[in-house]
Biopython code that builds the backbone (N, CA, C, O; Angstrom):
import numpy as np
from Bio.PDB.StructureBuilder import StructureBuilder

atoms = [
    (1, "UNK", "N", (31.474, 5.817, 16.269)),
    (1, "UNK", "CA", (30.061, 4.750, 15.474)),
    (1, "UNK", "C", (28.889, 5.061, 16.879)),
    (1, "UNK", "O", (27.821, 5.544, 16.502)),
    (2, "UNK", "N", (28.998, 4.863, 18.160)),
    (2, "UNK", "CA", (27.969, 5.165, 18.840)),
    (2, "UNK", "C", (27.256, 6.741, 18.816)),
    (2, "UNK", "O", (26.096, 6.746, 19.230)),
    (3, "UNK", "N", (27.708, 7.835, 18.459)),
    (3, "UNK", "CA", (27.400, 9.042, 18.401)),
    (3, "UNK", "C", (26.638, 8.927, 16.867)),
    (3, "UNK", "O", (25.674, 9.686, 16.766)),
    (4, "UNK", "N", (26.911, 8.145, 15.742)),
    (4, "UNK", "CA", (26.661, 8.135, 14.516)),
    (4, "UNK", "C", (24.829, 7.320, 14.939)),
    (4, "UNK", "O", (23.727, 7.683, 14.529)),
    (5, "UNK", "N", (25.133, 6.354, 15.726)),
    (5, "UNK", "CA", (23.765, 5.419, 15.747)),
    (5, "UNK", "C", (22.845, 6.496, 16.204)),
    (5, "UNK", "O", (21.793, 6.687, 15.594)),
    (6, "UNK", "N", (23.244, 7.364, 17.458)),
    (6, "UNK", "CA", (22.440, 8.102, 18.244)),
    (6, "UNK", "C", (22.010, 8.731, 17.806)),
    (6, "UNK", "O", (20.895, 9.049, 18.220)),
    (7, "UNK", "N", (22.571, 9.393, 16.625)),
    (7, "UNK", "CA", (22.242, 10.688, 15.557)),
    (7, "UNK", "C", (20.918, 10.219, 14.753)),
    (7, "UNK", "O", (19.842, 10.809, 14.647)),
    (8, "UNK", "N", (21.373, 8.841, 14.163)),
    (8, "UNK", "CA", (20.780, 8.691, 13.082)),
    (8, "UNK", "C", (19.230, 7.883, 13.727)),
    (8, "UNK", "O", (18.351, 7.703, 12.885)),
    (9, "UNK", "N", (18.975, 7.475, 15.025)),
    (9, "UNK", "CA", (18.108, 6.697, 15.487)),
    (9, "UNK", "C", (17.106, 8.080, 15.950)),
    (9, "UNK", "O", (15.894, 7.861, 15.951)),
    (10, "UNK", "N", (17.520, 9.321, 16.293)),
    (10, "UNK", "CA", (16.885, 10.447, 16.654)),
    (10, "UNK", "C", (16.297, 10.987, 15.474)),
    (10, "UNK", "O", (15.135, 11.394, 15.502)),
    (11, "UNK", "N", (17.045, 11.033, 14.354)),
    (11, "UNK", "CA", (16.842, 11.445, 13.125)),
    (11, "UNK", "C", (15.333, 10.568, 12.615)),
    (11, "UNK", "O", (14.276, 11.108, 12.286)),
    (12, "UNK", "N", (15.563, 9.391, 12.661)),
    (12, "UNK", "CA", (14.102, 8.596, 12.615)),
    (12, "UNK", "C", (12.974, 9.210, 13.587)),
    (12, "UNK", "O", (11.820, 9.404, 13.205)),
    (13, "UNK", "N", (13.360, 9.448, 14.672)),
    (13, "UNK", "CA", (12.380, 9.753, 15.741)),
    (13, "UNK", "C", (11.543, 10.924, 14.956)),
    (13, "UNK", "O", (10.405, 10.989, 14.492)),
    (14, "UNK", "N", (12.790, 11.920, 15.044)),
    (14, "UNK", "CA", (12.327, 13.201, 14.694)),
    (14, "UNK", "C", (11.571, 13.262, 13.216)),
    (14, "UNK", "O", (10.832, 14.218, 12.980)),
    (15, "UNK", "N", (11.746, 12.371, 12.369)),
    (15, "UNK", "CA", (11.179, 12.326, 10.947)),
    (15, "UNK", "C", (9.675, 11.925, 11.253)),
    (15, "UNK", "O", (8.848, 12.177, 10.376)),
    (16, "UNK", "N", (9.318, 11.409, 12.257)),
    (16, "UNK", "CA", (8.381, 10.495, 12.477)),
    (16, "UNK", "C", (7.190, 11.759, 13.504)),
    (16, "UNK", "O", (5.959, 11.731, 13.538)),
    (17, "UNK", "N", (7.813, 12.402, 13.971)),
    (17, "UNK", "CA", (6.856, 13.552, 14.527)),
    (17, "UNK", "C", (6.404, 14.723, 13.456)),
    (17, "UNK", "O", (5.450, 15.500, 13.428)),
    (18, "UNK", "N", (7.415, 14.515, 12.678)),
    (18, "UNK", "CA", (6.961, 15.430, 11.344)),
    (18, "UNK", "C", (6.004, 14.505, 10.388)),
    (18, "UNK", "O", (4.987, 14.992, 9.893)),
    (19, "UNK", "N", (6.309, 13.410, 10.201)),
    (19, "UNK", "CA", (4.896, 12.814, 9.860)),
    (19, "UNK", "C", (3.682, 13.044, 10.641)),
    (19, "UNK", "O", (2.647, 13.370, 10.060)),
    (20, "UNK", "N", (3.731, 12.870, 12.179)),
    (20, "UNK", "CA", (2.952, 12.817, 12.854)),
    (20, "UNK", "C", (1.959, 14.347, 12.605)),
    (20, "UNK", "O", (0.732, 14.345, 12.706)),
    (21, "UNK", "N", (2.677, 15.426, 12.313)),
    (21, "UNK", "CA", (2.570, 16.958, 12.115)),
    (21, "UNK", "C", (1.578, 16.978, 11.094)),
    (21, "UNK", "O", (0.430, 17.394, 11.248)),
    (22, "UNK", "N", (2.187, 16.393, 9.771)),
    (22, "UNK", "CA", (1.780, 16.442, 8.754)),
    (22, "UNK", "C", (0.341, 15.494, 8.483)),
    (22, "UNK", "O", (-0.413, 15.675, 7.527)),
    (23, "UNK", "N", (0.198, 14.705, 9.293)),
    (23, "UNK", "CA", (-0.885, 14.024, 9.351)),
    (23, "UNK", "C", (-1.767, 14.606, 10.155)),
    (23, "UNK", "O", (-2.916, 14.792, 9.754)),
    (24, "UNK", "N", (-1.451, 14.910, 11.164)),
    (24, "UNK", "CA", (-2.726, 15.699, 11.936)),
    (24, "UNK", "C", (-2.905, 17.261, 11.820)),
    (24, "UNK", "O", (-3.997, 17.830, 11.837)),
    (25, "UNK", "N", (-1.994, 17.713, 11.731)),
    (25, "UNK", "CA", (-2.183, 19.612, 11.490)),
    (25, "UNK", "C", (-2.196, 19.379, 9.757)),
    (25, "UNK", "O", (-3.275, 19.105, 9.231)),
    (26, "UNK", "N", (-1.213, 19.477, 9.087)),
    (26, "UNK", "CA", (-1.398, 20.112, 7.770)),
    (26, "UNK", "C", (-2.341, 19.199, 6.783)),
    (26, "UNK", "O", (-2.697, 19.616, 5.681)),
    (27, "UNK", "N", (-2.663, 18.067, 7.232)),
    (27, "UNK", "CA", (-3.843, 17.157, 6.113)),
    (27, "UNK", "C", (-4.741, 17.948, 5.763)),
    (27, "UNK", "O", (-4.859, 18.026, 4.540)),
    (28, "UNK", "N", (-5.695, 18.816, 6.587)),
    (28, "UNK", "CA", (-6.468, 19.496, 5.406)),
    (28, "UNK", "C", (-6.125, 20.697, 4.891)),
    (28, "UNK", "O", (-6.979, 21.511, 4.537)),
    (29, "UNK", "N", (-4.952, 20.893, 4.811)),
    (29, "UNK", "CA", (-4.795, 22.245, 4.230)),
    (29, "UNK", "C", (-4.249, 22.324, 2.997)),
    (29, "UNK", "O", (-3.562, 21.339, 2.722)),
    (30, "UNK", "N", (-4.317, 23.167, 2.146)),
    (30, "UNK", "CA", (-3.851, 23.273, 0.649)),
    (30, "UNK", "C", (-2.631, 22.134, 0.752)),
    (30, "UNK", "O", (-2.617, 20.990, 0.296)),
    (31, "UNK", "N", (-1.887, 22.661, 1.309)),
    (31, "UNK", "CA", (-0.163, 22.518, 1.751)),
    (31, "UNK", "C", (-0.232, 20.562, 1.900)),
    (31, "UNK", "O", (0.456, 19.927, 1.101)),
    (32, "UNK", "N", (-0.920, 19.941, 2.740)),
    (32, "UNK", "CA", (-1.407, 18.775, 3.244)),
    (32, "UNK", "C", (-1.775, 18.201, 1.803)),
    (32, "UNK", "O", (-1.060, 17.394, 1.208)),
    (33, "UNK", "N", (-2.724, 18.606, 1.414)),
    (33, "UNK", "CA", (-3.463, 18.219, 0.182)),
    (33, "UNK", "C", (-2.499, 17.892, -0.774)),
    (33, "UNK", "O", (-2.610, 16.823, -1.374)),
    (34, "UNK", "N", (-1.503, 18.703, -1.025)),
    (34, "UNK", "CA", (-0.359, 18.814, -2.111)),
    (34, "UNK", "C", (0.484, 17.392, -2.153)),
    (34, "UNK", "O", (0.785, 16.549, -2.998)),
    (35, "UNK", "N", (0.701, 17.639, -0.647)),
    (35, "UNK", "CA", (1.554, 16.648, 0.097)),
    (35, "UNK", "C", (0.945, 15.035, 0.042)),
    (35, "UNK", "O", (1.633, 14.016, -0.024)),
    (36, "UNK", "N", (0.072, 15.082, 0.070)),
    (36, "UNK", "CA", (-0.752, 13.340, 0.224)),
    (36, "UNK", "C", (-1.477, 13.234, -1.223)),
    (36, "UNK", "O", (-1.839, 12.094, -1.516)),
    (37, "UNK", "N", (-1.769, 14.356, -2.266)),
    (37, "UNK", "CA", (-2.256, 13.877, -3.402)),
    (37, "UNK", "C", (-3.321, 13.746, -3.370)),
    (37, "UNK", "O", (-3.856, 13.143, -4.300)),
    (38, "UNK", "N", (-4.447, 14.472, -1.813)),
    (38, "UNK", "CA", (-5.964, 14.387, -1.734)),
    (38, "UNK", "C", (-6.283, 15.316, -2.460)),
    (38, "UNK", "O", (-5.588, 16.317, -2.629)),
    (39, "UNK", "N", (-7.666, 15.049, -3.121)),
    (39, "UNK", "CA", (-8.429, 15.884, -3.617)),
    (39, "UNK", "C", (-9.302, 16.620, -2.271)),
    (39, "UNK", "O", (-9.658, 15.948, -1.303)),
    (40, "UNK", "N", (-9.501, 17.711, -2.363)),
    (40, "UNK", "CA", (-10.459, 18.906, -1.681)),
    (40, "UNK", "C", (-11.842, 17.924, -1.305)),
    (40, "UNK", "O", (-12.041, 17.532, -0.155)),
    (41, "UNK", "N", (-12.423, 17.715, -2.034)),
    (41, "UNK", "CA", (-13.826, 17.010, -1.531)),
    (41, "UNK", "C", (-13.469, 15.450, -0.583)),
    (41, "UNK", "O", (-14.106, 15.000, 0.369)),
    (42, "UNK", "N", (-12.541, 15.026, -1.088)),
    (42, "UNK", "CA", (-12.161, 13.898, -0.243)),
    (42, "UNK", "C", (-11.345, 13.869, 1.066)),
    (42, "UNK", "O", (-11.036, 12.835, 1.657)),
    (43, "UNK", "N", (-10.941, 15.484, 1.561)),
    (43, "UNK", "CA", (-10.054, 15.602, 2.918)),
    (43, "UNK", "C", (-11.029, 15.120, 3.906)),
    (43, "UNK", "O", (-10.791, 14.107, 4.563)),
    (44, "UNK", "N", (-12.449, 15.999, 4.087)),
    (44, "UNK", "CA", (-12.992, 15.495, 5.409)),
    (44, "UNK", "C", (-13.656, 14.217, 5.504)),
    (44, "UNK", "O", (-14.427, 14.009, 6.441)),
    (45, "UNK", "N", (-13.368, 13.087, 4.368)),
    (45, "UNK", "CA", (-13.539, 11.678, 4.716)),
    (45, "UNK", "C", (-12.634, 11.256, 4.873)),
    (45, "UNK", "O", (-12.845, 10.282, 5.596)),
    (46, "UNK", "N", (-11.263, 11.357, 4.586)),
    (46, "UNK", "CA", (-10.037, 11.031, 5.041)),
    (46, "UNK", "C", (-9.497, 11.428, 6.367)),
    (46, "UNK", "O", (-8.769, 10.575, 6.875)),
    (47, "UNK", "N", (-9.728, 12.804, 7.227)),
    (47, "UNK", "CA", (-9.160, 13.525, 7.470)),
    (47, "UNK", "C", (-8.998, 12.552, 9.198)),
    (47, "UNK", "O", (-7.918, 12.649, 9.782)),
    (48, "UNK", "N", (-9.935, 11.845, 9.725)),
    (48, "UNK", "CA", (-10.199, 11.414, 10.743)),
    (48, "UNK", "C", (-9.032, 9.733, 10.598)),
    (48, "UNK", "O", (-8.724, 9.025, 11.557)),
    (49, "UNK", "N", (-8.663, 9.533, 9.301)),
    (49, "UNK", "CA", (-7.713, 8.291, 9.105)),
    (49, "UNK", "C", (-6.238, 9.100, 8.983)),
    (49, "UNK", "O", (-5.260, 8.515, 9.447)),
    (50, "UNK", "N", (-6.139, 9.797, 8.661)),
    (50, "UNK", "CA", (-4.796, 10.582, 8.598)),
    (50, "UNK", "C", (-4.484, 10.805, 10.144)),
    (50, "UNK", "O", (-3.587, 10.176, 10.705)),
    (51, "UNK", "N", (-5.120, 11.550, 10.665)),
    (51, "UNK", "CA", (-5.164, 11.824, 11.777)),
    (51, "UNK", "C", (-4.707, 10.357, 13.073)),
    (51, "UNK", "O", (-3.827, 10.266, 13.929)),
    (52, "UNK", "N", (-5.768, 9.467, 12.639)),
    (52, "UNK", "CA", (-5.252, 7.926, 13.733)),
    (52, "UNK", "C", (-3.858, 7.869, 13.098)),
    (52, "UNK", "O", (-2.943, 7.954, 13.918)),
    (53, "UNK", "N", (-3.510, 7.747, 11.853)),
    (53, "UNK", "CA", (-1.868, 7.261, 11.225)),
    (53, "UNK", "C", (-1.106, 8.634, 12.049)),
    (53, "UNK", "O", (-0.301, 8.280, 12.910)),
    (54, "UNK", "N", (-1.230, 9.757, 11.920)),
    (54, "UNK", "CA", (-0.600, 10.931, 12.709)),
    (54, "UNK", "C", (-0.137, 10.256, 14.091)),
    (54, "UNK", "O", (1.020, 10.136, 14.494)),
    (55, "UNK", "N", (-1.339, 9.839, 14.726)),
    (55, "UNK", "CA", (-1.306, 9.487, 16.190)),
    (55, "UNK", "C", (-0.378, 8.518, 16.413)),
    (55, "UNK", "O", (0.135, 8.702, 17.516)),
    (56, "UNK", "N", (0.091, 7.510, 15.820)),
    (56, "UNK", "CA", (0.854, 6.281, 15.809)),
    (56, "UNK", "C", (2.117, 6.725, 15.298)),
    (56, "UNK", "O", (2.997, 5.930, 15.627)),
    (57, "UNK", "N", (2.519, 7.623, 14.665)),
    (57, "UNK", "CA", (3.767, 8.061, 13.943)),
    (57, "UNK", "C", (4.133, 8.765, 15.497)),
    (57, "UNK", "O", (5.152, 8.370, 16.065)),
    (58, "UNK", "N", (3.552, 9.470, 15.938)),
    (58, "UNK", "CA", (3.863, 10.515, 16.860)),
    (58, "UNK", "C", (3.945, 9.599, 18.136)),
    (58, "UNK", "O", (4.557, 10.135, 19.060)),
    (59, "UNK", "N", (3.439, 8.268, 18.407)),
    (59, "UNK", "CA", (3.547, 7.444, 19.481)),
    (59, "UNK", "C", (5.090, 6.522, 19.172)),
    (59, "UNK", "O", (6.001, 6.397, 19.991)),
    (60, "UNK", "N", (5.061, 5.993, 17.875)),
    (60, "UNK", "CA", (6.258, 5.188, 17.830)),
    (60, "UNK", "C", (7.314, 6.281, 17.930)),
    (60, "UNK", "O", (8.401, 5.871, 18.336)),
    (61, "UNK", "N", (7.237, 7.612, 17.645)),
    (61, "UNK", "CA", (8.635, 8.699, 17.812)),
    (61, "UNK", "C", (8.602, 8.982, 19.327)),
    (61, "UNK", "O", (9.629, 9.405, 19.859)),
    (62, "UNK", "N", (7.754, 8.824, 19.881)),
    (62, "UNK", "CA", (8.045, 8.997, 21.449)),
    (62, "UNK", "C", (8.771, 7.762, 22.027)),
    (62, "UNK", "O", (9.810, 7.770, 22.687)),
    (63, "UNK", "N", (8.074, 6.767, 21.678)),
    (63, "UNK", "CA", (8.810, 5.677, 22.097)),
    (63, "UNK", "C", (10.316, 5.293, 21.803)),
    (63, "UNK", "O", (11.082, 4.794, 22.626)),
    (64, "UNK", "N", (10.574, 5.569, 20.654)),
    (64, "UNK", "CA", (11.625, 5.271, 20.302)),
    (64, "UNK", "C", (12.697, 6.694, 20.898)),
    (64, "UNK", "O", (13.770, 6.373, 21.409)),
    (65, "UNK", "N", (12.511, 7.497, 20.845)),
    (65, "UNK", "CA", (13.173, 8.459, 21.509)),
    (65, "UNK", "C", (13.555, 8.538, 22.995)),
    (65, "UNK", "O", (14.632, 8.860, 23.496)),
    (66, "UNK", "N", (12.256, 8.117, 23.647)),
    (66, "UNK", "CA", (12.692, 7.398, 24.750)),
    (66, "UNK", "C", (13.683, 6.476, 24.963)),
    (66, "UNK", "O", (14.599, 6.681, 25.759)),
    (67, "UNK", "N", (13.558, 5.359, 24.239)),
    (67, "UNK", "CA", (14.465, 4.525, 24.557)),
    (67, "UNK", "C", (15.870, 4.579, 24.004)),
    (67, "UNK", "O", (16.824, 3.976, 24.496)),
    (68, "UNK", "N", (15.912, 5.343, 22.954)),
    (68, "UNK", "CA", (17.257, 5.865, 23.012)),
    (68, "UNK", "C", (17.775, 6.782, 23.981)),
    (68, "UNK", "O", (18.904, 6.584, 24.430)),
    (69, "UNK", "N", (17.164, 7.661, 24.321)),
    (69, "UNK", "CA", (17.704, 8.457, 25.601)),
    (69, "UNK", "C", (18.027, 7.641, 27.246)),
    (69, "UNK", "O", (18.989, 7.957, 27.946)),
    (70, "UNK", "N", (16.917, 6.473, 27.668)),
    (70, "UNK", "CA", (17.225, 5.429, 28.404)),
    (70, "UNK", "C", (18.135, 4.589, 28.308)),
    (70, "UNK", "O", (18.490, 3.862, 29.235)),
    (71, "UNK", "N", (18.835, 4.596, 26.659)),
    (71, "UNK", "CA", (19.482, 3.227, 26.924)),
    (71, "UNK", "C", (19.040, 1.967, 26.739)),
    (71, "UNK", "O", (19.749, 0.973, 26.892)),
    (72, "UNK", "N", (17.635, 1.951, 26.340)),
    (72, "UNK", "CA", (17.239, 0.807, 26.056)),
    (72, "UNK", "C", (17.317, -0.032, 24.653)),
    (72, "UNK", "O", (16.295, -0.398, 24.072)),
    (73, "UNK", "N", (18.464, -0.263, 24.236)),
    (73, "UNK", "CA", (19.304, -0.633, 23.009)),
    (73, "UNK", "C", (17.839, -1.626, 22.537)),
    (73, "UNK", "O", (17.044, -1.062, 21.785)),
    (74, "UNK", "N", (17.552, -2.913, 22.937)),
    (74, "UNK", "CA", (16.693, -3.789, 22.701)),
    (74, "UNK", "C", (15.257, -3.119, 21.929)),
    (74, "UNK", "O", (14.801, -3.514, 20.856)),
    (75, "UNK", "N", (14.622, -1.861, 22.897)),
    (75, "UNK", "CA", (13.694, -1.554, 22.276)),
    (75, "UNK", "C", (14.073, -0.556, 20.981)),
    (75, "UNK", "O", (13.311, -0.292, 20.051)),
    (76, "UNK", "N", (14.959, -0.243, 21.095)),
    (76, "UNK", "CA", (15.123, 0.717, 19.999)),
    (76, "UNK", "C", (15.160, -0.051, 18.641)),
    (76, "UNK", "O", (14.556, 0.174, 17.592)),
    (77, "UNK", "N", (16.108, -1.089, 19.000)),
    (77, "UNK", "CA", (16.112, -2.094, 17.646)),
    (77, "UNK", "C", (14.422, -2.471, 17.192)),
    (77, "UNK", "O", (13.986, -2.450, 16.041)),
    (78, "UNK", "N", (13.768, -2.757, 18.246)),
    (78, "UNK", "CA", (12.457, -3.461, 17.963)),
    (78, "UNK", "C", (11.720, -2.275, 17.124)),
    (78, "UNK", "O", (11.096, -2.581, 16.108)),
    (79, "UNK", "N", (11.785, -1.100, 17.498)),
    (79, "UNK", "CA", (10.893, -0.150, 17.051)),
    (79, "UNK", "C", (11.811, 0.170, 15.550)),
    (79, "UNK", "O", (11.073, 0.418, 14.597)),
    (80, "UNK", "N", (12.932, 0.187, 15.322)),
    (80, "UNK", "CA", (13.448, 0.155, 14.118)),
    (80, "UNK", "C", (12.949, -0.876, 13.338)),
    (80, "UNK", "O", (12.431, -0.603, 12.255)),
    (81, "UNK", "N", (13.024, -1.971, 13.710)),
    (81, "UNK", "CA", (12.412, -3.214, 12.615)),
    (81, "UNK", "C", (11.209, -2.557, 12.233)),
    (81, "UNK", "O", (11.285, -1.975, 11.151)),
    (82, "UNK", "N", (9.989, -2.484, 12.901)),
    (82, "UNK", "CA", (8.838, -2.081, 13.359)),
    (82, "UNK", "C", (8.823, -1.028, 12.215)),
    (82, "UNK", "O", (8.101, -1.294, 11.254)),
    (83, "UNK", "N", (9.408, -0.064, 12.199)),
    (83, "UNK", "CA", (9.703, 1.333, 10.901)),
    (83, "UNK", "C", (9.586, 0.728, 9.694)),
    (83, "UNK", "O", (8.703, 1.002, 8.881)),
    (84, "UNK", "N", (10.403, -0.053, 9.547)),
    (84, "UNK", "CA", (11.324, -0.438, 8.612)),
    (84, "UNK", "C", (10.370, -1.897, 7.488)),
    (84, "UNK", "O", (10.471, -2.041, 6.270)),
    (85, "UNK", "N", (9.407, -2.868, 8.613)),
    (85, "UNK", "CA", (8.290, -3.417, 8.442)),
    (85, "UNK", "C", (7.311, -2.594, 7.386)),
    (85, "UNK", "O", (6.972, -2.706, 6.208)),
    (86, "UNK", "N", (7.037, -1.631, 8.588)),
    (86, "UNK", "CA", (5.799, -0.967, 8.332)),
    (86, "UNK", "C", (5.785, -0.036, 6.940)),
    (86, "UNK", "O", (4.933, 0.233, 6.093)),
    (87, "UNK", "N", (7.140, 0.298, 7.154)),
    (87, "UNK", "CA", (7.581, 1.191, 5.876)),
    (87, "UNK", "C", (7.817, 0.252, 4.319)),
    (87, "UNK", "O", (7.511, 0.814, 3.267)),
    (88, "UNK", "N", (8.133, -0.560, 4.304)),
    (88, "UNK", "CA", (7.679, -1.540, 3.543)),
    (88, "UNK", "C", (6.347, -1.787, 2.684)),
    (88, "UNK", "O", (5.910, -1.539, 1.561)),
    (89, "UNK", "N", (5.954, -2.433, 3.893)),
    (89, "UNK", "CA", (3.983, -2.515, 3.387)),
    (89, "UNK", "C", (3.999, -0.806, 2.536)),
    (89, "UNK", "O", (3.951, -0.542, 1.335)),
    (90, "UNK", "N", (4.089, 0.134, 3.777)),
    (90, "UNK", "CA", (3.624, 1.369, 3.201)),
    (90, "UNK", "C", (3.824, 1.977, 1.758)),
    (90, "UNK", "O", (3.056, 2.760, 1.200)),
    (91, "UNK", "N", (5.289, 1.341, 1.143)),
    (91, "UNK", "CA", (6.137, 1.501, 0.254)),
    (91, "UNK", "C", (5.102, 0.784, -1.186)),
    (91, "UNK", "O", (4.583, 1.246, -2.202)),
    (92, "UNK", "N", (5.168, -0.058, -0.778)),
    (92, "UNK", "CA", (4.015, -1.366, -1.801)),
    (92, "UNK", "C", (2.757, -0.850, -1.821)),
    (92, "UNK", "O", (2.366, -0.452, -2.919)),
    (93, "UNK", "N", (1.870, -0.733, -0.701)),
    (93, "UNK", "CA", (0.529, -0.348, -0.881)),
    (93, "UNK", "C", (0.170, 1.069, -1.090)),
    (93, "UNK", "O", (-0.953, 1.298, -1.539)),
    (94, "UNK", "N", (1.140, 2.270, -0.769)),
    (94, "UNK", "CA", (0.745, 3.566, -0.930)),
    (94, "UNK", "C", (1.376, 4.115, -1.766)),
    (94, "UNK", "O", (0.866, 4.477, -2.826)),
    (95, "UNK", "N", (2.840, 4.327, -1.415)),
    (95, "UNK", "CA", (3.649, 5.302, -2.014)),
    (95, "UNK", "C", (4.834, 4.988, -1.714)),
    (95, "UNK", "O", (5.279, 4.908, -0.569)),
    (96, "UNK", "N", (5.736, 4.684, -3.274)),
    (96, "UNK", "CA", (7.337, 4.496, -3.271)),
    (96, "UNK", "C", (7.914, 5.360, -2.260)),
    (96, "UNK", "O", (8.735, 4.969, -1.430)),
    (97, "UNK", "N", (7.482, 6.501, -2.343)),
    (97, "UNK", "CA", (8.448, 7.854, -1.899)),
    (97, "UNK", "C", (8.862, 7.048, -0.192)),
    (97, "UNK", "O", (9.923, 7.049, 0.434)),
    (98, "UNK", "N", (7.687, 6.507, 0.093)),
    (98, "UNK", "CA", (8.132, 6.151, 1.939)),
    (98, "UNK", "C", (8.936, 5.065, 1.821)),
    (98, "UNK", "O", (8.921, 4.399, 2.856)),
    (99, "UNK", "N", (9.729, 4.560, 0.850)),
    (99, "UNK", "CA", (11.287, 3.817, 1.068)),
    (99, "UNK", "C", (11.998, 4.365, 1.045)),
    (99, "UNK", "O", (13.031, 3.709, 1.175)),
    (100, "UNK", "N", (12.232, 5.756, 0.900)),
    (100, "UNK", "CA", (13.447, 6.756, 1.218)),
    (100, "UNK", "C", (12.922, 7.591, 2.256)),
    (100, "UNK", "O", (13.690, 8.073, 3.090)),
    (101, "UNK", "N", (11.690, 7.810, 2.290)),
    (101, "UNK", "CA", (11.334, 9.383, 3.560)),
    (101, "UNK", "C", (11.241, 8.305, 4.726)),
    (101, "UNK", "O", (10.753, 8.832, 5.725)),
    (102, "UNK", "N", (11.589, 6.806, 4.941)),
    (102, "UNK", "CA", (11.346, 6.355, 6.165)),
    (102, "UNK", "C", (11.754, 4.855, 6.090)),
    (102, "UNK", "O", (12.062, 4.345, 7.166)),
    (103, "UNK", "N", (11.797, 4.135, 5.066)),
    (103, "UNK", "CA", (12.860, 2.916, 5.118)),
    (103, "UNK", "C", (13.990, 3.112, 5.197)),
    (103, "UNK", "O", (14.463, 2.738, 6.270)),
    (104, "UNK", "N", (14.862, 3.671, 4.330)),
    (104, "UNK", "CA", (15.982, 3.847, 4.215)),
    (104, "UNK", "C", (16.875, 4.524, 5.285)),
    (104, "UNK", "O", (18.056, 4.232, 5.472)),
    (105, "UNK", "N", (15.954, 5.760, 6.181)),
    (105, "UNK", "CA", (16.858, 6.166, 7.387)),
    (105, "UNK", "C", (16.777, 4.881, 8.410)),
    (105, "UNK", "O", (17.673, 4.259, 8.981)),
    (106, "UNK", "N", (15.730, 4.771, 8.413)),
    (106, "UNK", "CA", (15.204, 3.373, 9.107)),
    (106, "UNK", "C", (17.077, 1.949, 9.655)),
    (106, "UNK", "O", (17.820, 1.604, 10.574)),
    (107, "UNK", "N", (16.722, 1.731, 7.995)),
    (107, "UNK", "CA", (17.803, 0.835, 8.316)),
    (107, "UNK", "C", (18.966, 1.419, 8.513)),
    (107, "UNK", "O", (19.687, 0.928, 9.382)),
    (108, "UNK", "N", (19.407, 2.524, 7.814)),
    (108, "UNK", "CA", (20.604, 3.046, 8.163)),
    (108, "UNK", "C", (20.825, 3.062, 10.094)),
    (108, "UNK", "O", (21.630, 2.428, 10.775)),
    (109, "UNK", "N", (19.818, 3.991, 10.490)),
    (109, "UNK", "CA", (19.751, 3.686, 11.871)),
    (109, "UNK", "C", (20.260, 2.534, 12.378)),
    (109, "UNK", "O", (21.351, 2.442, 12.942)),
    (110, "UNK", "N", (19.049, 1.155, 12.078)),
    (110, "UNK", "CA", (19.412, -0.218, 12.292)),
    (110, "UNK", "C", (20.640, -0.535, 12.163)),
    (110, "UNK", "O", (21.240, -0.978, 13.143)),
    (111, "UNK", "N", (21.102, -0.423, 11.278)),
    (111, "UNK", "CA", (22.877, -1.043, 11.377)),
    (111, "UNK", "C", (23.413, -0.387, 12.062)),
    (111, "UNK", "O", (23.826, -0.805, 13.143)),
    (112, "UNK", "N", (23.584, 0.877, 11.652)),
    (112, "UNK", "CA", (24.551, 1.627, 12.891)),
    (112, "UNK", "C", (24.322, 1.211, 14.380)),
    (112, "UNK", "O", (25.289, 1.313, 15.136)),
    (113, "UNK", "N", (23.127, 0.748, 14.873)),
    (113, "UNK", "CA", (22.715, 0.325, 16.259)),
    (113, "UNK", "C", (23.202, -0.836, 16.240)),
    (113, "UNK", "O", (23.502, -1.099, 17.404)),
    (114, "UNK", "N", (23.599, -2.182, 15.183)),
    (114, "UNK", "CA", (23.995, -3.198, 15.344)),
    (114, "UNK", "C", (24.980, -3.226, 15.522)),
    (114, "UNK", "O", (25.454, -4.005, 16.349)),
    (115, "UNK", "N", (25.947, -2.111, 14.590)),
    (115, "UNK", "CA", (27.168, -2.046, 14.849)),
    (115, "UNK", "C", (27.747, -1.948, 15.944)),
    (115, "UNK", "O", (28.613, -2.779, 16.215)),
    (116, "UNK", "N", (27.492, -1.113, 16.684)),
    (116, "UNK", "CA", (27.946, -0.655, 18.296)),
    (116, "UNK", "C", (27.929, -1.823, 19.160)),
    (116, "UNK", "O", (28.222, -1.714, 20.351)),
]
sb = StructureBuilder()
sb.init_structure("model")
sb.init_model(0)
sb.init_chain("A")
sb.init_seg("    ")
for serial, (resi, resn, name, xyz) in enumerate(atoms, 1):
    if name == "N":
        sb.init_residue(resn, " ", resi, " ")
    sb.init_atom(name, np.array(xyz, "f"), 0.0, 1.0, " ", f" {name:<3s}", serial, name[0])
structure = sb.get_structure()
């Protein structure tokens, strides 16, 4: 069970690294615009906001991954709870897909961490 929890936590961390990449690098590209459903004429206006969101996702990933490797279980739990709360807000206000991409993996990881 401990290995499953560790893998799940690291999976959530890697997901947020990918979110950072999409928001900071892919956002202004054709592929990024398609992923985020943004019109070409709106990209420059939204680019800074997306990059800001990306840096938050990167920082979250860094702390979560560090906490997992450092054995800081309380920090891991706090970060996963943060991911769940922010993901629920995002699903309610931006896109329901956030529920599946962010919330469910974090809830699974959190359940496994509490079970260990």
